[in-house]
C-alpha positions in Angstrom: -45.7 123.0 65.0 -42.4 121.9 63.3 -42.1 122.7 59.6 -39.3 122.5 57.1 -37.1 119.6 56.0 -34.6 117.9 58.3 -31.7 115.5 57.8 -31.0 113.7 61.0 -27.6 112.0 61.2 -27.7 109.4 63.9 -30.8 108.0 65.7 -29.5 106.6 68.9 -30.8 107.7 72.3 -30.5 111.5 71.8 -31.3 111.4 68.1 -34.3 109.2 68.8 -35.5 111.5 71.6 -35.3 114.5 69.3 -37.2 112.6 66.5 -39.9 111.5 68.9 -40.2 115.1 70.2 -40.5 116.5 66.7 -43.2 114.1 65.8 -45.1 115.1 68.9 -44.8 118.7 67.8 -46.4 117.9 64.4 -43.4 117.1 62.1 -44.6 115.4 59.0 -42.5 112.1 58.6 -42.1 112.8 54.9 -40.2 116.0 55.8 -37.3 114.2 57.6 -34.7 111.7 56.4 -32.8 109.7 59.0 -29.3 108.3 58.4 -28.8 105.5 60.8 -26.5 102.6 60.0 -28.2 100.3 62.5 -31.4 100.5 60.4 -34.9 101.9 60.8 -36.0 99.4 63.4 -33.1 100.3 65.8 -35.1 103.2 67.3 -38.8 103.2 68.1 -39.6 106.6 66.5 -38.3 105.2 63.2 -40.3 102.0 63.5 -43.6 103.7 64.4 -43.7 106.0 61.3 -43.6 103.9 58.2 -43.7 107.0 56.0 -40.3 108.0 57.4 -37.2 107.4 55.2 -34.4 105.8 57.1 -31.1 105.2 55.2 -27.8 103.5 56.2 -25.4 106.0 54.6 -25.1 109.7 53.6 -24.6 108.6 50.0 -28.0 107.1 49.9 -29.8 110.4 50.6 -31.7 111.4 47.4 -29.9 114.2 45.5 -33.1 116.2 45.2 -33.6 116.3 49.0 -32.8 119.8 50.2 -32.7 120.0 54.1 -33.3 123.2 55.9 -31.4 121.7 58.8 -28.8 119.0 59.1 -28.7 117.6 62.6 -25.7 115.7 63.8 -26.5 113.3 66.7 -23.7 110.7 66.6 -21.1 109.7 69.2 -18.0 112.0 69.5 -15.6 109.2 68.7 -17.1 108.6 65.3 -17.5 112.2 64.3 -14.3 112.4 62.1 -15.6 109.4 60.1 -19.2 110.7 59.7 -19.2 114.5 59.3 -17.1 115.0 56.1 -19.6 112.9 54.1 -22.2 115.8 54.6 -20.0 118.5 53.0 -22.0 118.1 49.8 -25.0 119.6 51.5 -23.2 122.9 52.4 -23.9 124.3 48.9 -27.7 124.2 49.7 -27.0 126.5 52.7 -28.8 124.7 55.5 -28.0 125.4 59.1 -25.9 122.6 60.6 -27.1 121.7 64.2 -24.8 119.6 66.3 -25.6 117.9 69.6 -22.2 116.2 69.7 -20.3 116.8 72.9 -16.9 118.6 72.6 -17.0 119.5 68.9 -16.8 123.2 68.3 -18.6 125.2 65.6 -15.2 125.8 64.0 -14.7 122.0 63.8 -17.9 121.7 61.6 -17.0 124.8 59.6 -13.6 123.3 58.7 -15.0 119.9 57.8 -18.1 121.0 56.0 -17.0 124.3 54.3 -20.1 125.9 55.9 -20.5 129.0 58.1 -24.0 128.5 59.6 -23.4 126.2 62.5 -25.3 125.9 65.8 -23.9 123.9 68.6 -26.2 122.4 71.2 -25.6 120.6 74.5 -28.8 118.7 75.6 -29.0 116.1 78.4 -30.6 112.7 78.8 -33.9 113.8 80.4 -34.7 114.8 76.9 -35.9 111.2 76.6 -39.0 112.2 78.7 -39.3 115.8 77.4 -37.7 117.2 80.5 -34.2 118.0 79.2 -32.4 121.3 79.0 -30.3 122.3 76.0 -27.8 125.1 75.8 -27.2 126.5 72.3 -24.5 128.6 70.7 -24.8 130.0 67.2 -21.9 131.0 64.9 -22.2 134.6 63.6 -23.3 133.4 60.2 -26.5 131.8 61.5 -29.5 133.9 60.6 -32.3 134.9 62.9 -34.7 132.5 61.1 -32.2 129.6 61.4 -31.6 130.4 65.1 -35.3 130.2 65.7 -35.6 127.0 63.8 -32.9 125.4 65.9 -34.6 126.6 69.1 -37.9 125.1 68.0 -36.2 121.8 67.3 -34.4 121.6 70.6 -37.4 122.9 72.6 -39.2 119.7 71.5 -37.3 117.8 74.2 -37.2 120.5 77.0 -36.0 123.9 78.0 -33.6 125.9 75.8 -31.0 128.4 76.9 -28.6 130.4 74.7 -25.0 131.6 75.3 -23.0 134.1 73.3 -19.6 132.8 74.3 -18.8 129.3 73.0 -16.0 128.8 75.5 -18.8 128.4 78.2 -19.9 125.2 76.5 -17.3 123.2 78.4 -18.8 124.3 81.7 -22.3 123.7 80.4 -21.3 120.2 79.4 -19.9 119.6 82.9 -23.0 121.0 84.7 -26.1 120.0 82.7 -24.7 117.6 80.1 -23.1 115.3 82.6 -25.3 116.5 85.5 -28.0 113.7 85.2 -25.3 111.2 86.0 -24.5 113.0 89.3 -28.2 113.0 90.2 -28.5 109.3 89.3 -25.4 108.6 91.5 -27.1 110.5 94.3 -30.2 108.2 94.0 -27.9 105.1 93.8 -25.9 106.2 96.8 -29.0 107.1 98.9 -30.5 103.7 98.1 -27.3 101.9 99.1 -27.0 104.0 102.3 -30.6 103.1 103.2 -29.9 99.4 102.7 -26.8 99.7 105.0 -29.0 101.4 107.6 -31.3 98.3 107.6 -34.0 99.0 105.0 -35.1 96.2 102.7 -33.4 96.8 99.3 -36.6 97.2 97.3 -38.0 99.7 99.9 -34.7 101.6 99.9 -34.7 101.8 96.1 -38.3 103.1 96.0 -37.7 105.7 98.7 -34.5 107.0 97.1 -36.1 107.3 93.7 -39.2 109.0 94.9 -37.2 111.4 97.1 -34.9 112.5 94.3 -37.7 112.8 91.8 -40.0 114.6 94.2 -37.3 117.0 95.3 -36.5 117.8 91.7 -40.2 118.5 91.0 -40.5 120.7 94.0 -37.3 122.6 93.0 -38.7 123.1 89.5 -42.1 124.4 90.7 -41.0 126.5 93.6 -40.1 130.1 93.4 -37.5 129.6 96.2 -33.8 129.0 95.4 -32.4 125.6 96.4 -30.7 126.9 99.6 -34.0 128.1 100.9 -35.7 124.8 100.2 -32.8 123.1 101.9 -33.2 125.3 105.0 -36.9 124.6 105.0 -36.2 120.9 105.5 -33.6 121.5 108.2 -34.8 121.8 111.8 -32.2 123.1 114.3 -30.3 120.2 115.9 -32.5 117.7 114.0 -31.8 114.7 111.9 -31.3 116.6 108.7 -29.0 119.0 110.4 -26.9 116.1 111.6 -26.6 114.7 108.1 -25.8 118.1 106.6 -23.0 118.7 109.1 -21.3 115.7 107.3 -22.3 116.6 103.7 -21.4 120.3 104.1 -18.3 119.8 106.1 -14.7 120.0 104.8 -14.3 117.5 102.0 -18.0 117.0 101.8 -20.5 117.2 99.0 -20.0 120.8 97.9 -16.2 120.8 97.4 -16.4 117.3 96.0 -19.0 118.2 93.4 -17.1 121.4 92.5 -14.0 119.3 91.9 -16.1 116.8 89.8 -17.5 119.6 87.6 -14.0 121.1 87.2 -12.7 117.8 86.0 -15.6 117.3 83.6 -15.0 120.8 82.2 -11.3 120.0 81.7 -12.2 116.8 79.9 -14.6 118.6 77.7 -11.9 121.1 76.6 -9.6 118.2 76.0 -12.2 116.4 73.8 -12.7 119.7 71.8 -9.0 119.8 71.0 
């Protein structure tokens, strides 16, 4: 059950997923105000709850609305234009929760004049309630505020906490960007199947089902991924032949490590 008042800034894919998750957890639509320049019909959770207030600008938020949490869910490239408008809420001492990639707690403290900031890195499976979010809280965040932020983010999946904010760049590279790597795997597996002679529609179904099923098995199994991999691999069999390529020099493991390192570097760059 989600209680308290929320000001959600931005209701795109991630903001919409959060809002939908909160409603499923029992949030009363009258306890949240959404600021979304695209309008209330831009996101399905907005359109389906007519009691929800959706406004185009920060200045339109009623002065008597006192949010317990202000959630920022806008694109990183528009943050400088959006965030300063919410400095007026700092006097009400809410916790500011950001799901904006690359922006540090210090960034929000400087632009808002507030100390209680929680930074979160969710990922896109949040859209189906299967995301994972990693959170970092500034020292000024109270135990109650920390719990509130955990409840809000757990509405779209698992939640993990870190005590060192510098780890957030690696988190971004692994879990934040990670779904794209998995989708690329499915895409590449489909294309390889087509090249091997499979009809395109069959190759697509096989690739999707294989990636989805393997992920479900990994989630439900008590075994680590290397054990599950070995369970599939018969000595001198077809899987072993494929893994000789994927696990060879310049194969999947070093290539993915290089990709994660590059994403980590870019995250640090975006954070200034």
